[in-house]
N, C-alpha and C positions, 0 to 999 in steps of 0.2 A: 638682912641678906646682902651679900655683895654682888655687884654687877660683874659679868664677865668682861675681861679686858677687851677693849676695842682695838682693831688692827691699826697700827701706826700709819699715818698718811705721810708720804714723802712728797714734798713740793718740788717742782722741776727746777726752781731757783736755789734749792738748798745746797750748801757746800758739802754736805755729807752724802755719801753714796748709799743708795738703797741696798738692802741685803739681797744677795743673789740666791735664789732657790736652786738647790742641786737638781740636775736632770733626773727624771724618774728612772728607776732601774727596770730593765727588761730581761726576762728570762725566756728561754725556749725549751721545748721538750728535749730531754737528754742532757741538759746542762748539769754539771756537778756543782753543788753548792755547799756552803757551810752555814749553820745557824748557831747563834750564841747559846740557845737552850737545848736544841735537839742534836747538834753535831753535824756530821757529814751526811749528805743525801743526794738524790738525783731527782730532777724535775720530771714528773710523769704526766702533768697536765697544766695548762695555762688558761685562765679566764682573762681575756684582754684587759689589762689595767686594773683588774679587780683583785685577783688572787692567783696563787700558784699552788698546785697540788704536788707535794714532795714526798718521796719514799725515803725514809730514814733507816730502812732495814727492819727495825722492830715495830715501826708504826708508820702510817701515812698521815701526813698533816696538811691541812689547808692553811697556807700562810697568806694573810691579806696584805694588800698594798698599803703602805709604801715600802714594805720589806726592810724595815729599819734594822733588824737583827740578822738579816741574811745577806750573804754576798756570794758572787760567782767565783769559782776556783779556776 
């Protein structure tokens, strides 16, 4: 079996810059969003930093954070 990859450690004296993590996305109730799989929808509920409940018309889906496939319009 293989071991999972360990996170890379960046030393403060390294000439290479550490990768910058993108800021987390925040959604509010009423925001219009688009999702790569479900299409257009409207946020109808938010669990702080955990998930967003989105109404896509034909279905309501709970989209977990980090919302990789969803963006605000």
